[in-house]
Residue, then its C-alpha position, 0 to 999 in steps of 0.5 A: m484495542i484496534e481493529p485488524f482491518p484499519l490497522a492493515l488499512l493504515l499500515s498499507v497506506f503508510v507503506f504506498v507513501g512512504l514509497r512513493f515519497i523515496i520513488r519521488l525523490k530518487s527518480s524522474t518523473l515518469i519512472s516515479e509514477t510508474l513504480s507508485i503504481l506498481a507498488f499500489f497494485f502491489l498493496l491492494p492483494m495484501l489489503g485484500v487478504q486482510i479483508m477476507s481474513i476479517i470476514g471469514a471468506 
């Protein structure tokens, strides 16, 4: 069975890359970079919650 942490990390990376790809297809470079940064900072806390739940803090 896959541990929750690598699974959450993999899911976050795939979502980030997918969002970045979609945004890049539909927007200018400046807008796509800005939205990519916002998407990354949205996914980062979700990953942090997964890590904290695994270590039991």
